[in-house]
N, C-alpha and C positions, 0 to 999 in steps of 0.2 A: 316173622310170625312168633307169637307168644307160645308158651308151652301148652296152654289149653287148646289153642287153635291147631297147633301141630298134632296134639294127641287126637283131637276130633278128626282131623284129616286122615291120619294113619288108621284110626279105628274104622272110619268110613270106607277106606280102601280095602281093608281086610274083610269087613263085613260084606262089601259089594262082591268081592271075589268068592267068598263063601256062599252068598246067595246065588250067584251064577252057577257054581258047582252043584249046589242043592237043586236048583231048577232043572239042570241037565239030568241029574241022577233020579229025581223024583218023578218027573213027568215026561221025559223024552225030549223030542225035537221041538214041538210046538211051544211049550212053556219056555224053553231055553231061548228060542228065537225072540219071543216076546220080551224076555228078561234082558237080552242083549240090546234090543231096540230101546227099551226103557232106560237102560244104562246109558246108551248113546245120547238120548234126549236130555238126560240129567247132566251129563258130563261135557257135552259140547260147549255150553256156556262157561263151564269151568276152564276149558282150554282157552277160550277167549279172554277170560279174566286173568289166567296165568300169563298170557301174552302181554296183557296190559300191565300186569305187575312187573314183568320182565323189562318193559320199557321205562319203568320208573326207577330202575336200579342204575347205579353208576355204570359207565361204559365197560369198565374192566370186570364187572360182576355179571353182565348179561350173558345168557347162554346162546341166543340166536338160533336155537334148535327148534324143531317142530314139536318137541315133547314139552312145551311150556306148561302143560297140565301138571307135570311132576315138579316143575321149578319151585313152587312154594314149599315143597317138602325137602328141598335141598338147603344146605347151609346158607347159600346166597339169598334165599328167600327170607331168611331171618334177619337180614340187614334192617336195623331199626330206623335208620334215617340216612339222608344224604347230607353232605357238608357238615360233619360233626366238628365242633370247635370246643376247646376247653379254655375257660378263663378263670383266673383266680380273683376272688372277691375277699376283701378284708373288712371285717366288721369294725364298728366303732370301738368295741372292747378289745380289739386286736386279734381276735380269732380269724383264721384264714380258711376259706372254703373253696374247693374245686367245683366250679359250675360248668355243666355240659350244655351246650346249645346244639340242638339237632335241627338244622335248617339254616335259613338266613335271617339276620336281624333287619327288620324293616321299621322305619324308613332308613336308619343307619345305625351301625353298632356304636356303642359308647367309646369315647376316647380314653386313653390311659389317664387315670386320675379323676375321672368323672365320678360323682356321687350318685349311686343308683340304689333303688330298692329292687330286690330280686324276688320273683314269685315263681314257684315251681314245686316239684316233688323232691323230698329228701330221699336219697338213695344211699346205699352203703359207701359208694365211691364219691359222694358229694351231692350236688343238687342238679336235677334235670330242670332246666329253665323253661318256663312257659312264656314269661314276659318280664321286661325290666321297665322301671319308671325312673326317669331322670328327675331327681329331687329338685334340682335347680330350676328347671323349666316346666316340670310336670308332664313332659312328653312321654307317651307310652311307646315302648319299643317292643314290637311283637316278634315272635319266632314264627316264621312261615316256611313251609317246605312241603315235600311230598309225603310226609309221615302219615297223614290222615288217609290219603289215597292208598298207600301201601297197606295200611292196617285194614281198611274197608275191603280192599280187594282180597286180601288173604282170608278175612273172615267170611266173605261170600264164597270163596272156593271151599273152605272148610264146611260151610253150611250145605253146599251142593254135594260134597262127599258124604256128609252125614245123612242128607235126605235120600240119597240114592238107595242105600240098603233098606231104608224104611219103605220106600216105594216098591222095591223088589219084594220085600216081605209081604206087603199088601197084595201085590200081584199074585204071589204064590198062595196066599191064604184064600183069595177069592177065586183063583183059577183052579 
């Protein structure tokens, strides 16, 4: 999970608890029961998504617990990719760059000494590789992995955590 997604998730959790406390204090039992039911409707999909995210993690990072809803908020949920590899690429000018590949290279990784063009994002520690192009053959070597699934799942969980207090606030305002 990125910092923004993590912040949204935690903020949503805190606001949800605050809205539940407010509904109990402001209106008694009936609004509180409605608020709890609405919270359940919003967060049951988040639990399923948390479980799906848990399955995309490496085996040693999986929790295997029933509280998969909280999993993305833990450090293991912030795993950015599976199968991270680091390769050193030397430019024609002689400059050396550390390139990080998060996922697998398909159809096959380049061999030592192959001339490739590297495309990706420049980071403080080097380059995060999106794809490589073998200049000899023109073959495109793509980085594939579960990174997109993990990011989409974590974003969906953050969206559910963010939407829950909004729905509770609407329920309290209308009720």
